[in-house]
N, C-alpha and C positions, 0 to 999 in steps of 0.2 A: 504494500500500500504506500502511496506517495503522501507523506504527511503534509506537504505544502497545500494540498487541495482538499483536505478533510472538510466536509460540510458544504462543498460547492457542487452545483449542478453541472453535469457534463453533457453537452449537446454536440452534434456534428459541427465541425468548423475547421478552418484552416486559412492559409494565406491566399490572397488574390493571385491569379495567374494571368499571363499576358492576354489570353483570349476572353477574359471576363469583361463584360460591358460596364458593370457597376457592382456595388456591394451586394445588391439583391441577387445578381447573376452568380456571384461567388458563393453565396449561401446556398442557392439551389444546386450548384455543381457539387459542392462539398457534401451536402445531404445525400445526393445521388451516389457519390463515390463511397461514402462511409456507411450508409444504412440502406442503400438501394431505393430511396424515395424518388419516384418519378417526378421530374420537374413540372410536368404538365398538370400535376395534381396540387401544385402550390401556387397560391396567390399572395405575393408579398404586399401587405397592406401599407407598411411604412418601415423605414430604417430608423432605428432608435439612436439616440446620442451615444457616441463612443464613451467607454469608461475604462479605467485601470483597475485590474484585480488587485487583491492584497499582495500578490507577488509581482506587481508591475507589468502585467501583460495587458496590452490594449485590446479591448473587445469592441466589435461593431456588431450589434445584434439587430435582428429584424423581427417585426411582428407579422406572422403569416397566418393564412387561412388555408386549411387543407380541404380539398374537394373530395369527400368520401362518397361512394355510391352505395345504393341499397345493397344490403348483404355484407358490407364491410363492417368491421367492428373496431372500436377504439379500446385497446387493452388497458391503458393507464392514462389518466389525466391529472395534472397537478398544477397548482398556482404558486408563483413566487412573487415577492414584492419587487417592483422595478425601481425603487429609490433607496 
C-alpha cells in the first residue's frame, strides 16, 4: 500500500498526449485506456478548476454524465465533496 495516498479516491487519469484536443478529450482517452469506458458513452459537462493534492500533484478533473442504456447497471455510486 502506498501511504502517500491513504484516504484519497483513485479514478482513471493521466497526462495529456499530443493528439488530445483538450482536457475533456484527455479524460475520455484515459478512461478508455484504463477501464475500457467507451468515449461515446461520456458527456463531459464541465472541466473543474485544477487543484494540488496533498503530495503536490496537479489534478484537472471533469464532471461527466454517463449515457447508460436499459439493461445496464451501475454497480457503485458514491459522492465526494468538491471543496
